[in-house]
PDB file of N, CA, C and O in Angstrom:
ATOM      1  N   MET A   1      47.377   2.090 -22.496  1.00  0.00           N
ATOM      2  CA  MET A   1      47.087   0.689 -22.638  1.00  0.00           C
ATOM      3  C   MET A   1      45.703   0.362 -22.043  1.00  0.00           C
ATOM      4  O   MET A   1      44.849  -0.202 -22.728  1.00  0.00           O
ATOM      5  N   TYR A   2      45.493   0.713 -20.787  1.00  0.00           N
ATOM      6  CA  TYR A   2      44.210   0.490 -20.142  1.00  0.00           C
ATOM      7  C   TYR A   2      43.416   1.793 -20.152  1.00  0.00           C
ATOM      8  O   TYR A   2      44.000   2.875 -20.095  1.00  0.00           O
ATOM      9  N   PRO A   3      42.074   1.696 -20.224  1.00  0.00           N
ATOM     10  CA  PRO A   3      41.284   2.939 -20.161  1.00  0.00           C
ATOM     11  C   PRO A   3      41.384   3.551 -18.767  1.00  0.00           C
ATOM     12  O   PRO A   3      41.451   2.842 -17.763  1.00  0.00           O
ATOM     13  N   SER A   4      41.391   4.848 -18.730  1.00  0.00           N
ATOM     14  CA  SER A   4      41.529   5.517 -17.435  1.00  0.00           C
ATOM     15  C   SER A   4      40.232   5.429 -16.657  1.00  0.00           C
ATOM     16  O   SER A   4      39.148   5.537 -17.229  1.00  0.00           O
ATOM     17  N   ILE A   5      40.341   5.235 -15.369  1.00  0.00           N
ATOM     18  CA  ILE A   5      39.173   5.165 -14.491  1.00  0.00           C
ATOM     19  C   ILE A   5      38.750   6.600 -14.180  1.00  0.00           C
ATOM     20  O   ILE A   5      39.560   7.385 -13.686  1.00  0.00           O
ATOM     21  N   PRO A   6      37.508   6.949 -14.457  1.00  0.00           N
ATOM     22  CA  PRO A   6      37.107   8.332 -14.200  1.00  0.00           C
ATOM     23  C   PRO A   6      37.065   8.640 -12.712  1.00  0.00           C
ATOM     24  O   PRO A   6      36.957   7.745 -11.873  1.00  0.00           O
ATOM     25  N   ASN A   7      37.150   9.893 -12.415  1.00  0.00           N
ATOM     26  CA  ASN A   7      37.056  10.333 -11.025  1.00  0.00           C
ATOM     27  C   ASN A   7      35.682   9.930 -10.480  1.00  0.00           C
ATOM     28  O   ASN A   7      34.679  10.040 -11.185  1.00  0.00           O
ATOM     29  N   SER A   8      35.637   9.470  -9.246  1.00  0.00           N
ATOM     30  CA  SER A   8      34.385   8.961  -8.702  1.00  0.00           C
ATOM     31  C   SER A   8      33.329  10.066  -8.591  1.00  0.00           C
ATOM     32  O   SER A   8      32.142   9.801  -8.782  1.00  0.00           O
ATOM     33  N   ASN A   9      33.741  11.287  -8.290  1.00  0.00           N
ATOM     34  CA  ASN A   9      32.775  12.370  -8.156  1.00  0.00           C
ATOM     35  C   ASN A   9      32.126  12.708  -9.492  1.00  0.00           C
ATOM     36  O   ASN A   9      30.906  12.852  -9.567  1.00  0.00           O
ATOM     37  N   THR A  10      32.925  12.837 -10.545  1.00  0.00           N
ATOM     38  CA  THR A  10      32.347  13.167 -11.846  1.00  0.00           C
ATOM     39  C   THR A  10      31.520  12.016 -12.378  1.00  0.00           C
ATOM     40  O   THR A  10      30.508  12.242 -13.040  1.00  0.00           O
ATOM     41  N   TYR A  11      31.930  10.777 -12.103  1.00  0.00           N
ATOM     42  CA  TYR A  11      31.172   9.614 -12.561  1.00  0.00           C
ATOM     43  C   TYR A  11      29.798   9.573 -11.894  1.00  0.00           C
ATOM     44  O   TYR A  11      28.792   9.320 -12.557  1.00  0.00           O
ATOM     45  N   THR A  12      29.754   9.821 -10.582  1.00  0.00           N
ATOM     46  CA  THR A  12      28.481   9.824  -9.853  1.00  0.00           C
ATOM     47  C   THR A  12      27.589  10.955 -10.337  1.00  0.00           C
ATOM     48  O   THR A  12      26.386  10.760 -10.506  1.00  0.00           O
ATOM     49  N   LYS A  13      28.153  12.130 -10.562  1.00  0.00           N
ATOM     50  CA  LYS A  13      27.354  13.255 -11.039  1.00  0.00           C
ATOM     51  C   LYS A  13      26.792  12.973 -12.418  1.00  0.00           C
ATOM     52  O   LYS A  13      25.655  13.342 -12.712  1.00  0.00           O
ATOM     53  N   ALA A  14      27.575  12.324 -13.266  1.00  0.00           N
ATOM     54  CA  ALA A  14      27.107  12.021 -14.614  1.00  0.00           C
ATOM     55  C   ALA A  14      25.946  11.037 -14.578  1.00  0.00           C
ATOM     56  O   ALA A  14      24.964  11.212 -15.299  1.00  0.00           O
ATOM     57  N   ILE A  15      26.048  10.015 -13.754  1.00  0.00           N
ATOM     58  CA  ILE A  15      24.967   9.032 -13.662  1.00  0.00           C
ATOM     59  C   ILE A  15      23.720   9.690 -13.079  1.00  0.00           C
ATOM     60  O   ILE A  15      22.619   9.461 -13.580  1.00  0.00           O
ATOM     61  N   THR A  16      23.867  10.487 -12.051  1.00  0.00           N
ATOM     62  CA  THR A  16      22.716  11.130 -11.414  1.00  0.00           C
ATOM     63  C   THR A  16      22.036  12.098 -12.372  1.00  0.00           C
ATOM     64  O   THR A  16      20.808  12.125 -12.454  1.00  0.00           O
ATOM     65  N   SER A  17      22.816  12.894 -13.096  1.00  0.00           N
ATOM     66  CA  SER A  17      22.203  13.867 -13.985  1.00  0.00           C
ATOM     67  C   SER A  17      21.555  13.185 -15.187  1.00  0.00           C
ATOM     68  O   SER A  17      20.580  13.699 -15.734  1.00  0.00           O
ATOM     69  N   GLN A  18      22.083  12.040 -15.601  1.00  0.00           N
ATOM     70  CA  GLN A  18      21.480  11.327 -16.718  1.00  0.00           C
ATOM     71  C   GLN A  18      20.161  10.684 -16.304  1.00  0.00           C
ATOM     72  O   GLN A  18      19.185  10.741 -17.052  1.00  0.00           O
ATOM     73  N   ASN A  19      20.122  10.088 -15.150  1.00  0.00           N
ATOM     74  CA  ASN A  19      18.955   9.313 -14.746  1.00  0.00           C
ATOM     75  C   ASN A  19      17.953  10.107 -13.922  1.00  0.00           C
ATOM     76  O   ASN A  19      16.977   9.536 -13.435  1.00  0.00           O
ATOM     77  N   TYR A  20      18.165  11.400 -13.755  1.00  0.00           N
ATOM     78  CA  TYR A  20      17.243  12.168 -12.919  1.00  0.00           C
ATOM     79  C   TYR A  20      15.816  12.158 -13.467  1.00  0.00           C
ATOM     80  O   TYR A  20      14.894  11.920 -12.687  1.00  0.00           O
ATOM     81  N   PRO A  21      15.574  12.401 -14.761  1.00  0.00           N
ATOM     82  CA  PRO A  21      14.186  12.340 -15.248  1.00  0.00           C
ATOM     83  C   PRO A  21      13.576  10.956 -15.094  1.00  0.00           C
ATOM     84  O   PRO A  21      12.390  10.837 -14.786  1.00  0.00           O
ATOM     85  N   LEU A  22      14.358   9.919 -15.301  1.00  0.00           N
ATOM     86  CA  LEU A  22      13.846   8.557 -15.147  1.00  0.00           C
ATOM     87  C   LEU A  22      13.489   8.269 -13.697  1.00  0.00           C
ATOM     88  O   LEU A  22      12.436   7.696 -13.416  1.00  0.00           O
ATOM     89  N   LEU A  23      14.360   8.663 -12.777  1.00  0.00           N
ATOM     90  CA  LEU A  23      14.075   8.439 -11.359  1.00  0.00           C
ATOM     91  C   LEU A  23      12.862   9.234 -10.910  1.00  0.00           C
ATOM     92  O   LEU A  23      12.061   8.745 -10.113  1.00  0.00           O
ATOM     93  N   LEU A  24      12.717  10.445 -11.407  1.00  0.00           N
ATOM     94  CA  LEU A  24      11.551  11.259 -11.060  1.00  0.00           C
ATOM     95  C   LEU A  24      10.276  10.621 -11.588  1.00  0.00           C
ATOM     96  O   LEU A  24       9.262  10.583 -10.891  1.00  0.00           O
ATOM     97  N   PHE A  25      10.325  10.125 -12.809  1.00  0.00           N
ATOM     98  CA  PHE A  25       9.163   9.452 -13.391  1.00  0.00           C
ATOM     99  C   PHE A  25       8.791   8.206 -12.587  1.00  0.00           C
ATOM    100  O   PHE A  25       7.613   7.967 -12.320  1.00  0.00           O
ATOM    101  N   LEU A  26       9.779   7.421 -12.206  1.00  0.00           N
ATOM    102  CA  LEU A  26       9.501   6.210 -11.434  1.00  0.00           C
ATOM    103  C   LEU A  26       8.937   6.544 -10.058  1.00  0.00           C
ATOM    104  O   LEU A  26       8.038   5.858  -9.570  1.00  0.00           O
ATOM    105  N   PHE A  27       9.460   7.589  -9.435  1.00  0.00           N
ATOM    106  CA  PHE A  27       8.960   7.983  -8.123  1.00  0.00           C
ATOM    107  C   PHE A  27       7.503   8.455  -8.212  1.00  0.00           C
ATOM    108  O   PHE A  27       6.683   8.101  -7.365  1.00  0.00           O
ATOM    109  N   ILE A  28       7.181   9.252  -9.236  1.00  0.00           N
ATOM    110  CA  ILE A  28       5.809   9.735  -9.405  1.00  0.00           C
ATOM    111  C   ILE A  28       4.876   8.574  -9.729  1.00  0.00           C
ATOM    112  O   ILE A  28       3.748   8.537  -9.236  1.00  0.00           O
ATOM    113  N   SER A  29       5.321   7.637 -10.541  1.00  0.00           N
ATOM    114  CA  SER A  29       4.494   6.478 -10.871  1.00  0.00           C
ATOM    115  C   SER A  29       4.222   5.634  -9.634  1.00  0.00           C
ATOM    116  O   SER A  29       3.104   5.161  -9.431  1.00  0.00           O
ATOM    117  N   LEU A  30       5.237   5.450  -8.820  1.00  0.00           N
ATOM    118  CA  LEU A  30       5.054   4.684  -7.590  1.00  0.00           C
ATOM    119  C   LEU A  30       4.089   5.396  -6.643  1.00  0.00           C
ATOM    120  O   LEU A  30       3.255   4.750  -6.007  1.00  0.00           O
ATOM    121  N   ALA A  31       4.197   6.699  -6.547  1.00  0.00           N
ATOM    122  CA  ALA A  31       3.295   7.459  -5.680  1.00  0.00           C
ATOM    123  C   ALA A  31       1.852   7.353  -6.178  1.00  0.00           C
ATOM    124  O   ALA A  31       0.930   7.199  -5.376  1.00  0.00           O
ATOM    125  N   LYS A  32       1.652   7.435  -7.492  1.00  0.00           N
ATOM    126  CA  LYS A  32       0.301   7.296  -8.053  1.00  0.00           C
ATOM    127  C   LYS A  32      -0.262   5.910  -7.773  1.00  0.00           C
ATOM    128  O   LYS A  32      -1.433   5.767  -7.420  1.00  0.00           O
ATOM    129  N   TYR A  33       0.575   4.890  -7.931  1.00  0.00           N
ATOM    130  CA  TYR A  33       0.129   3.529  -7.701  1.00  0.00           C
ATOM    131  C   TYR A  33      -0.278   3.319  -6.237  1.00  0.00           C
ATOM    132  O   TYR A  33      -1.322   2.732  -5.954  1.00  0.00           O
ATOM    133  N   LEU A  34       0.549   3.800  -5.324  1.00  0.00           N
ATOM    134  CA  LEU A  34       0.236   3.636  -3.906  1.00  0.00           C
ATOM    135  C   LEU A  34      -1.007   4.420  -3.516  1.00  0.00           C
ATOM    136  O   LEU A  34      -1.802   3.953  -2.700  1.00  0.00           O
ATOM    137  N   LEU A  35      -1.183   5.601  -4.086  1.00  0.00           N
ATOM    138  CA  LEU A  35      -2.360   6.406  -3.788  1.00  0.00           C
ATOM    139  C   LEU A  35      -3.625   5.728  -4.292  1.00  0.00           C
ATOM    140  O   LEU A  35      -4.624   5.668  -3.575  1.00  0.00           O
ATOM    141  N   SER A  36      -3.594   5.219  -5.515  1.00  0.00           N
ATOM    142  CA  SER A  36      -4.777   4.544  -6.046  1.00  0.00           C
ATOM    143  C   SER A  36      -5.070   3.265  -5.281  1.00  0.00           C
ATOM    144  O   SER A  36      -6.232   2.924  -5.062  1.00  0.00           O
ATOM    145  N   PHE A  37      -4.032   2.559  -4.875  1.00  0.00           N
ATOM    146  CA  PHE A  37      -4.213   1.325  -4.115  1.00  0.00           C
ATOM    147  C   PHE A  37      -4.840   1.618  -2.759  1.00  0.00           C
ATOM    148  O   PHE A  37      -5.701   0.865  -2.303  1.00  0.00           O
ATOM    149  N   SER A  38      -4.419   2.709  -2.104  1.00  0.00           N
ATOM    150  CA  SER A  38      -4.980   3.034  -0.793  1.00  0.00           C
ATOM    151  C   SER A  38      -6.419   3.522  -0.916  1.00  0.00           C
ATOM    152  O   SER A  38      -7.230   3.273  -0.024  1.00  0.00           O
ATOM    153  N   ILE A  39      -6.751   4.218  -2.012  1.00  0.00           N
ATOM    154  CA  ILE A  39      -8.128   4.672  -2.209  1.00  0.00           C
ATOM    155  C   ILE A  39      -9.050   3.487  -2.464  1.00  0.00           C
ATOM    156  O   ILE A  39     -10.193   3.477  -2.008  1.00  0.00           O
ATOM    157  N   ILE A  40      -8.553   2.484  -3.196  1.00  0.00           N
ATOM    158  CA  ILE A  40      -9.369   1.301  -3.465  1.00  0.00           C
ATOM    159  C   ILE A  40      -9.645   0.535  -2.171  1.00  0.00           C
ATOM    160  O   ILE A  40     -10.755   0.043  -1.968  1.00  0.00           O
ATOM    161  N   LEU A  41      -8.651   0.432  -1.305  1.00  0.00           N
ATOM    162  CA  LEU A  41      -8.810  -0.353  -0.080  1.00  0.00           C
ATOM    163  C   LEU A  41      -9.417   0.429   1.084  1.00  0.00           C
ATOM    164  O   LEU A  41      -9.654  -0.141   2.149  1.00  0.00           O
ATOM    165  N   LEU A  42      -9.671   1.716   0.898  1.00  0.00           N
ATOM    166  CA  LEU A  42     -10.193   2.529   1.992  1.00  0.00           C
ATOM    167  C   LEU A  42     -11.542   2.029   2.523  1.00  0.00           C
ATOM    168  O   LEU A  42     -11.698   1.944   3.741  1.00  0.00           O
ATOM    169  N   PRO A  43     -12.524   1.695   1.676  1.00  0.00           N
ATOM    170  CA  PRO A  43     -13.792   1.184   2.228  1.00  0.00           C
ATOM    171  C   PRO A  43     -13.610  -0.098   3.025  1.00  0.00           C
ATOM    172  O   PRO A  43     -14.289  -0.305   4.031  1.00  0.00           O
ATOM    173  N   TYR A  44     -12.700  -0.963   2.585  1.00  0.00           N
ATOM    174  CA  TYR A  44     -12.477  -2.206   3.318  1.00  0.00           C
ATOM    175  C   TYR A  44     -11.771  -1.948   4.646  1.00  0.00           C
ATOM    176  O   TYR A  44     -12.019  -2.644   5.630  1.00  0.00           O
ATOM    177  N   ALA A  45     -10.907  -0.963   4.670  1.00  0.00           N
ATOM    178  CA  ALA A  45     -10.241  -0.631   5.928  1.00  0.00           C
ATOM    179  C   ALA A  45     -11.243  -0.045   6.917  1.00  0.00           C
ATOM    180  O   ALA A  45     -11.145  -0.289   8.119  1.00  0.00           O
ATOM    181  N   LEU A  46     -12.202   0.726   6.417  1.00  0.00           N
ATOM    182  CA  LEU A  46     -13.217   1.301   7.297  1.00  0.00           C
ATOM    183  C   LEU A  46     -14.260   0.282   7.717  1.00  0.00           C
ATOM    184  O   LEU A  46     -14.980   0.499   8.691  1.00  0.00           O
ATOM    185  N   SER A  47     -14.351  -0.836   6.988  1.00  0.00           N
ATOM    186  CA  SER A  47     -15.416  -1.793   7.268  1.00  0.00           C
ATOM    187  C   SER A  47     -15.095  -2.690   8.452  1.00  0.00           C
ATOM    188  O   SER A  47     -15.981  -3.397   8.933  1.00  0.00           O
ATOM    189  N   ILE A  48     -13.882  -2.687   8.930  1.00  0.00           N
ATOM    190  CA  ILE A  48     -13.548  -3.509  10.090  1.00  0.00           C
ATOM    191  C   ILE A  48     -14.234  -2.905  11.314  1.00  0.00           C
ATOM    192  O   ILE A  48     -13.916  -1.790  11.726  1.00  0.00           O
ATOM    193  N   SER A  49     -15.157  -3.635  11.877  1.00  0.00           N
ATOM    194  CA  SER A  49     -15.962  -3.081  12.958  1.00  0.00           C
ATOM    195  C   SER A  49     -15.517  -3.670  14.287  1.00  0.00           C
ATOM    196  O   SER A  49     -15.112  -4.829  14.380  1.00  0.00           O
ATOM    197  N   PHE A  50     -15.605  -2.853  15.283  1.00  0.00           N
ATOM    198  CA  PHE A  50     -15.279  -3.271  16.636  1.00  0.00           C
ATOM    199  C   PHE A  50     -16.562  -3.242  17.454  1.00  0.00           C
ATOM    200  O   PHE A  50     -17.224  -2.209  17.549  1.00  0.00           O
ATOM    201  N   SER A  51     -16.908  -4.374  18.041  1.00  0.00           N
ATOM    202  CA  SER A  51     -18.113  -4.418  18.855  1.00  0.00           C
ATOM    203  C   SER A  51     -17.708  -4.478  20.326  1.00  0.00           C
ATOM    204  O   SER A  51     -16.804  -5.219  20.711  1.00  0.00           O
ATOM    205  N   THR A  52     -18.382  -3.701  21.114  1.00  0.00           N
ATOM    206  CA  THR A  52     -18.110  -3.685  22.545  1.00  0.00           C
ATOM    207  C   THR A  52     -19.344  -4.161  23.296  1.00  0.00           C
ATOM    208  O   THR A  52     -20.474  -3.898  22.884  1.00  0.00           O
ATOM    209  N   VAL A  53     -19.121  -4.850  24.378  1.00  0.00           N
ATOM    210  CA  VAL A  53     -20.221  -5.351  25.198  1.00  0.00           C
ATOM    211  C   VAL A  53     -20.203  -4.590  26.510  1.00  0.00           C
ATOM    212  O   VAL A  53     -19.247  -4.673  27.282  1.00  0.00           O
ATOM    213  N   SER A  54     -21.284  -3.840  26.755  1.00  0.00           N
ATOM    214  CA  SER A  54     -21.410  -3.126  28.022  1.00  0.00           C
ATOM    215  C   SER A  54     -22.829  -3.303  28.541  1.00  0.00           C
ATOM    216  O   SER A  54     -23.794  -3.144  27.793  1.00  0.00           O
ATOM    217  N   ASN A  55     -22.954  -3.627  29.800  1.00  0.00           N
ATOM    218  CA  ASN A  55     -24.244  -3.879  30.455  1.00  0.00           C
ATOM    219  C   ASN A  55     -25.019  -5.005  29.775  1.00  0.00           C
ATOM    220  O   ASN A  55     -26.249  -4.982  29.720  1.00  0.00           O
ATOM    221  N   GLY A  56     -24.291  -5.983  29.261  1.00  0.00           N
ATOM    222  CA  GLY A  56     -24.940  -7.124  28.640  1.00  0.00           C
ATOM    223  C   GLY A  56     -25.458  -6.848  27.239  1.00  0.00           C
ATOM    224  O   GLY A  56     -26.044  -7.745  26.632  1.00  0.00           O
ATOM    225  N   LYS A  57     -25.272  -5.655  26.697  1.00  0.00           N
ATOM    226  CA  LYS A  57     -25.748  -5.329  25.356  1.00  0.00           C
ATOM    227  C   LYS A  57     -24.548  -5.122  24.437  1.00  0.00           C
ATOM    228  O   LYS A  57     -23.562  -4.480  24.799  1.00  0.00           O
ATOM    229  N   GLU A  58     -24.662  -5.673  23.265  1.00  0.00           N
ATOM    230  CA  GLU A  58     -23.579  -5.538  22.297  1.00  0.00           C
ATOM    231  C   GLU A  58     -23.860  -4.355  21.388  1.00  0.00           C
ATOM    232  O   GLU A  58     -24.900  -4.304  20.731  1.00  0.00           O
ATOM    233  N   SER A  59     -22.942  -3.414  21.349  1.00  0.00           N
ATOM    234  CA  SER A  59     -23.107  -2.275  20.454  1.00  0.00           C
ATOM    235  C   SER A  59     -22.237  -2.493  19.224  1.00  0.00           C
ATOM    236  O   SER A  59     -21.060  -2.838  19.324  1.00  0.00           O
ATOM    237  N   LYS A  60     -22.839  -2.284  18.075  1.00  0.00           N
ATOM    238  CA  LYS A  60     -22.128  -2.508  16.826  1.00  0.00           C
ATOM    239  C   LYS A  60     -21.193  -1.351  16.541  1.00  0.00           C
ATOM    240  O   LYS A  60     -21.356  -0.249  17.065  1.00  0.00           O
ATOM    241  N   GLY A  61     -20.212  -1.627  15.701  1.00  0.00           N
ATOM    242  CA  GLY A  61     -19.244  -0.601  15.337  1.00  0.00           C
ATOM    243  C   GLY A  61     -19.816   0.398  14.344  1.00  0.00           C
ATOM    244  O   GLY A  61     -20.926   0.234  13.839  1.00  0.00           O
ATOM    245  N   LEU A  62     -19.052   1.411  14.082  1.00  0.00           N
ATOM    246  CA  LEU A  62     -19.475   2.477  13.189  1.00  0.00           C
ATOM    247  C   LEU A  62     -19.658   1.970  11.766  1.00  0.00           C
ATOM    248  O   LEU A  62     -20.526   2.463  11.047  1.00  0.00           O
ATOM    249  N   ALA A  63     -18.869   1.011  11.353  1.00  0.00           N
ATOM    250  CA  ALA A  63     -18.931   0.521   9.976  1.00  0.00           C
ATOM    251  C   ALA A  63     -20.252  -0.170   9.697  1.00  0.00           C
ATOM    252  O   ALA A  63     -20.798  -0.034   8.602  1.00  0.00           O
ATOM    253  N   GLU A  64     -20.780  -0.911  10.668  1.00  0.00           N
ATOM    254  CA  GLU A  64     -22.034  -1.607  10.440  1.00  0.00           C
ATOM    255  C   GLU A  64     -23.206  -0.632  10.408  1.00  0.00           C
ATOM    256  O   GLU A  64     -24.213  -0.902   9.754  1.00  0.00           O
ATOM    257  N   LYS A  65     -23.090   0.485  11.096  1.00  0.00           N
ATOM    258  CA  LYS A  65     -24.161   1.480  11.059  1.00  0.00           C
ATOM    259  C   LYS A  65     -24.206   2.200   9.714  1.00  0.00           C
ATOM    260  O   LYS A  65     -25.262   2.672   9.293  1.00  0.00           O
ATOM    261  N   ARG A  66     -23.054   2.284   9.038  1.00  0.00           N
ATOM    262  CA  ARG A  66     -22.998   2.970   7.751  1.00  0.00           C
ATOM    263  C   ARG A  66     -23.208   2.026   6.575  1.00  0.00           C
ATOM    264  O   ARG A  66     -23.087   2.448   5.425  1.00  0.00           O
ATOM    265  N   PHE A  67     -23.516   0.780   6.830  1.00  0.00           N
ATOM    266  CA  PHE A  67     -23.791  -0.226   5.814  1.00  0.00           C
ATOM    267  C   PHE A  67     -22.610  -0.433   4.863  1.00  0.00           C
ATOM    268  O   PHE A  67     -22.798  -0.612   3.660  1.00  0.00           O
ATOM    269  N   LEU A  68     -21.416  -0.408   5.402  1.00  0.00           N
ATOM    270  CA  LEU A  68     -20.244  -0.740   4.612  1.00  0.00           C
ATOM    271  C   LEU A  68     -20.034  -2.246   4.668  1.00  0.00           C
ATOM    272  O   LEU A  68     -20.498  -2.900   5.602  1.00  0.00           O
ATOM    273  N   PRO A  69     -19.348  -2.796   3.689  1.00  0.00           N
ATOM    274  CA  PRO A  69     -19.106  -4.248   3.738  1.00  0.00           C
ATOM    275  C   PRO A  69     -18.275  -4.615   4.959  1.00  0.00           C
ATOM    276  O   PRO A  69     -17.301  -3.938   5.288  1.00  0.00           O
ATOM    277  N   THR A  70     -18.661  -5.671   5.611  1.00  0.00           N
ATOM    278  CA  THR A  70     -17.965  -6.077   6.831  1.00  0.00           C
ATOM    279  C   THR A  70     -17.321  -7.435   6.625  1.00  0.00           C
ATOM    280  O   THR A  70     -17.764  -8.221   5.788  1.00  0.00           O
ATOM    281  N   PHE A  71     -16.294  -7.701   7.377  1.00  0.00           N
ATOM    282  CA  PHE A  71     -15.629  -8.989   7.353  1.00  0.00           C
ATOM    283  C   PHE A  71     -16.121  -9.813   8.537  1.00  0.00           C
ATOM    284  O   PHE A  71     -16.317  -9.294   9.636  1.00  0.00           O
ATOM    285  N   GLU A  72     -16.314 -11.087   8.295  1.00  0.00           N
ATOM    286  CA  GLU A  72     -16.684 -11.974   9.389  1.00  0.00           C
ATOM    287  C   GLU A  72     -15.447 -12.275  10.227  1.00  0.00           C
ATOM    288  O   GLU A  72     -14.317 -12.260   9.741  1.00  0.00           O
ATOM    289  N   SER A  73     -15.703 -12.549  11.500  1.00  0.00           N
ATOM    290  CA  SER A  73     -14.570 -12.811  12.377  1.00  0.00           C
ATOM    291  C   SER A  73     -13.936 -14.159  12.081  1.00  0.00           C
ATOM    292  O   SER A  73     -12.732 -14.336  12.268  1.00  0.00           O
ATOM    293  N   GLU A  74     -14.743 -15.114  11.617  1.00  0.00           N
ATOM    294  CA  GLU A  74     -14.209 -16.420  11.273  1.00  0.00           C
ATOM    295  C   GLU A  74     -14.150 -16.536   9.759  1.00  0.00           C
ATOM    296  O   GLU A  74     -15.175 -16.491   9.079  1.00  0.00           O
ATOM    297  N   THR A  75     -12.967 -16.682   9.253  1.00  0.00           N
ATOM    298  CA  THR A  75     -12.786 -16.826   7.813  1.00  0.00           C
ATOM    299  C   THR A  75     -12.337 -18.246   7.527  1.00  0.00           C
ATOM    300  O   THR A  75     -11.360 -18.725   8.103  1.00  0.00           O
ATOM    301  N   LYS A  76     -13.041 -18.906   6.651  1.00  0.00           N
ATOM    302  CA  LYS A  76     -12.717 -20.289   6.324  1.00  0.00           C
ATOM    303  C   LYS A  76     -12.236 -20.345   4.885  1.00  0.00           C
ATOM    304  O   LYS A  76     -12.863 -19.786   3.986  1.00  0.00           O
ATOM    305  N   PHE A  77     -11.147 -21.008   4.683  1.00  0.00           N
ATOM    306  CA  PHE A  77     -10.594 -21.180   3.347  1.00  0.00           C
ATOM    307  C   PHE A  77     -10.666 -22.661   2.989  1.00  0.00           C
ATOM    308  O   PHE A  77     -10.148 -23.509   3.715  1.00  0.00           O
ATOM    309  N   ASP A  78     -11.300 -22.958   1.884  1.00  0.00           N
ATOM    310  CA  ASP A  78     -11.350 -24.330   1.392  1.00  0.00           C
ATOM    311  C   ASP A  78     -10.373 -24.458   0.245  1.00  0.00           C
ATOM    312  O   ASP A  78     -10.573 -23.879  -0.824  1.00  0.00           O
ATOM    313  N   ILE A  79      -9.334 -25.205   0.466  1.00  0.00           N
ATOM    314  CA  ILE A  79      -8.321 -25.403  -0.560  1.00  0.00           C
ATOM    315  C   ILE A  79      -8.388 -26.858  -1.003  1.00  0.00           C
ATOM    316  O   ILE A  79      -8.172 -27.778  -0.214  1.00  0.00           O
ATOM    317  N   HIS A  80      -8.689 -27.038  -2.266  1.00  0.00           N
ATOM    318  CA  HIS A  80      -8.780 -28.390  -2.821  1.00  0.00           C
ATOM    319  C   HIS A  80      -7.603 -28.600  -3.761  1.00  0.00           C
ATOM    320  O   HIS A  80      -7.502 -27.960  -4.808  1.00  0.00           O
ATOM    321  N   LEU A  81      -6.733 -29.488  -3.378  1.00  0.00           N
ATOM    322  CA  LEU A  81      -5.577 -29.802  -4.211  1.00  0.00           C
ATOM    323  C   LEU A  81      -5.830 -31.099  -4.949  1.00  0.00           C
ATOM    324  O   LEU A  81      -6.313 -32.074  -4.375  1.00  0.00           O
ATOM    325  N   LYS A  82      -5.500 -31.098  -6.221  1.00  0.00           N
ATOM    326  CA  LYS A  82      -5.706 -32.325  -7.015  1.00  0.00           C
ATOM    327  C   LYS A  82      -4.391 -33.021  -7.227  1.00  0.00           C
ATOM    328  O   LYS A  82      -4.345 -34.070  -7.870  1.00  0.00           O
TER     329      LYS A  82
END
């Protein structure tokens, strides 16, 4: 009368074996995306400079010596809502 409920072990194995190529593809795609995203942001991550003051003289960070883009310490956002 009612359909039989499959054994939980065989049901799990069937789902895993069916979706293994799909899961592998999604995992590789996610890894590629994260790798490309980190490579794109690498120059900006290196551009954050730390300046230290010793003996009254300010020494610039490594990023400013290498002429990488730097972020200003004060960031102003102008948001105009209509």
